[in-house]
C-alpha positions in Angstrom: 4.6 -19.9 -43.0 3.8 -21.2 -46.6 0.7 -22.9 -45.1 -0.4 -19.7 -43.6 0.1 -18.0 -46.8 -1.9 -20.6 -48.5 -4.6 -20.3 -46.0 -4.9 -16.8 -46.2 -5.0 -17.0 -50.0 -7.9 -19.2 -50.0 -9.9 -17.2 -47.7 -9.6 -14.2 -49.9 -10.8 -16.3 -52.9 -14.0 -17.2 -50.9 -14.9 -13.6 -50.5 -16.2 -13.1 -54.1 -18.1 -16.6 -53.8 -19.6 -15.6 -50.5 -20.6 -12.2 -51.9 -22.0 -13.4 -55.0 -24.1 -16.1 -53.2 -25.3 -13.4 -50.6 -26.3 -11.0 -53.5 -28.2 -13.9 -55.0 -30.0 -14.7 -51.7 -30.6 -11.1 -51.3 -32.4 -10.7 -54.6 -34.4 -13.8 -54.1 -35.8 -12.6 -50.5 -36.3 -9.1 -51.9 -38.5 -10.6 -54.6 -40.5 -12.6 -52.1 -41.2 -9.5 -49.9 -42.0 -7.3 -53.0 -44.5 -10.0 -54.3 -45.7 -10.9 -50.9 -46.3 -7.4 -49.6 -48.0 -6.1 -52.8 -50.3 -8.9 -53.1 -53.3 -6.7 -52.5 -52.3 -4.5 -55.2 -51.1 -7.2 -57.5 -54.6 -8.8 -57.0 -56.5 -5.8 -58.2 -54.3 -5.1 -61.2 -53.8 -8.6 -62.7 -57.1 -10.6 -61.6 -60.8 -9.7 -62.3 -62.1 -7.3 -59.7 -65.6 -8.8 -59.6 -64.7 -10.9 -56.6 -61.8 -9.2 -54.6 -61.4 -12.2 -52.2 -61.0 -14.7 -55.2 -58.4 -12.1 -56.7 -56.4 -12.0 -53.5 -56.5 -15.8 -53.1 -55.3 -16.3 -56.6 -52.5 -13.8 -55.9 -51.5 -15.8 -52.9 -51.8 -18.9 -54.9 -49.4 -17.4 -57.5 -46.9 -16.6 -54.8 -47.1 -20.2 -53.4 -46.9 -21.7 -56.9 -43.3 -19.9 -57.0 -42.3 -21.9 -53.9 -43.8 -25.1 -55.0 -41.8 -25.1 -58.2 -38.4 -24.7 -56.5 -37.7 -28.3 -56.0 -38.5 -29.1 -59.7 -36.2 -26.3 -60.8 -33.6 -27.6 -58.4 -33.5 -30.8 -60.2 -33.2 -29.1 -63.6 -30.7 -26.2 -62.7 -28.8 -28.5 -60.3 -28.1 -30.9 -63.3 -27.5 -28.0 -65.6 -25.0 -26.6 -63.1 -23.2 -29.9 -63.0 -23.1 -30.1 -67.0 -22.2 -26.4 -67.9 -20.7 -25.1 -64.6 -22.1 -23.7 -61.4 -21.1 -20.0 -62.3 -22.8 -20.2 -65.6 -25.9 -21.6 -64.0 -25.8 -19.0 -61.3 -25.5 -16.3 -63.7 -28.5 -17.7 -65.7 -30.7 -18.0 -62.5 -29.8 -14.3 -61.5 -30.9 -13.1 -64.7 -34.2 -15.2 -64.6 -35.3 -14.1 -61.1 -34.2 -10.3 -61.8 -35.7 -10.3 -65.4 -38.9 -12.0 -64.3 -39.5 -9.7 -61.5 -38.8 -6.8 -63.9 -41.3 -8.3 -66.5 -44.1 -8.7 -64.0 -43.9 -4.8 -63.7 -44.5 -4.6 -67.5 -47.4 -6.9 -67.7 -50.4 -5.0 -68.6 -53.5 -5.1 -66.3 -56.2 -7.5 -66.5 -58.7 -4.8 -68.1 -56.3 -4.6 -70.9 -55.4 -8.1 -72.0 -57.9 -10.2 -69.7 -56.8 -13.7 -68.7 -53.3 -13.3 -70.3 -52.4 -10.9 -67.3 -52.9 -13.5 -64.4 -51.3 -16.3 -66.8 -48.3 -14.0 -67.5 -47.7 -13.3 -63.9 -47.8 -17.0 -62.9 -45.5 -18.0 -65.6 -43.0 -15.2 -64.8 -43.1 -16.3 -61.0 -42.5 -20.0 -62.0 -39.6 -19.0 -64.3 -38.1 -16.7 -61.9 -38.1 -18.8 -58.8 -37.7 -22.2 -60.4 -34.4 -23.0 -58.9 -32.6 -19.9 -57.7 -31.8 -21.0 -54.2 -30.3 -24.3 -55.3 -27.8 -22.5 -57.8 -26.7 -20.2 -54.9 -26.0 -23.0 -52.4 -24.3 -25.2 -55.2 -22.1 -22.5 -56.2 -21.5 -21.0 -52.5 -21.5 -24.2 -50.5 -19.3 -26.2 -53.0 -16.6 -23.5 -52.7 -16.9 -22.9 -49.1 -16.7 -26.6 -48.3 -13.2 -26.9 -49.9 -12.0 -24.7 -47.0 -12.3 -25.4 -43.4 -15.5 -25.8 -41.2 -15.4 -22.0 -40.1 -15.5 -20.8 -43.6 -18.5 -23.1 -44.1 -20.5 -21.8 -41.0 -19.5 -18.0 -41.7 -20.6 -18.5 -45.4 -24.0 -20.1 -44.3 -24.5 -17.4 -41.7 -23.9 -14.8 -44.4 -26.1 -16.1 -47.1 -29.1 -17.5 -45.1 -29.2 -14.9 -42.2 -27.8 -11.6 -43.4 -29.3 -11.6 -46.8 -33.0 -11.6 -45.6 -32.2 -8.9 -43.1 -30.5 -6.7 -45.7 -33.4 -7.6 -48.0 -36.0 -6.5 -45.5 -34.0 -3.4 -44.8 -34.1 -2.4 -48.6 -37.7 -3.3 -48.8 -38.7 -0.9 -45.7 -36.5 1.8 -47.0 -38.3 1.6 -50.6 -41.6 1.3 -48.9 -41.2 4.5 -46.6 -39.1 6.4 -49.4 -42.4 6.0 -51.7 -44.8 6.7 -48.8 -48.0 8.1 -50.3 -47.0 7.4 -53.9 -49.1 4.0 -54.3 -51.9 4.4 -51.4 -55.0 3.5 -52.9 
């Protein structure tokens, strides 16, 4: 009876961890969807318009740079999580990805600030995506692994599979809710 109470108590303590990790994964995937799907618009706003193909390719390279930086950020933020705690590191990465995505929307167009526009977008992409994924998994998986194997499997399913599905739904809802607002 006591073991059953302890097991139920430990499962309840996993719910906030899985929820936080899922929200973090959701934000990350949503950021990917926004940047990737708006690449044609981003290329016209933040890159020179003389060569539309080059501007689009530069936008895709900026998108790819965010993915390529992740292992290096994982080294940095993984170590930071070990030093100051995973919860604090998780919150820092949440603020970085959300803040950088928001800040990209505040960057003036290429016509206004020239070369600084694409450079600012690149820096914000690198900053936001540096190691978000590793912070999620270090926080979530380390807590979940302290439970049993079923908890681990459930946590991974929620974080990795359900988050992109929900992010896709949110993105599609936003896209169709704003239909006609941003058609060029």
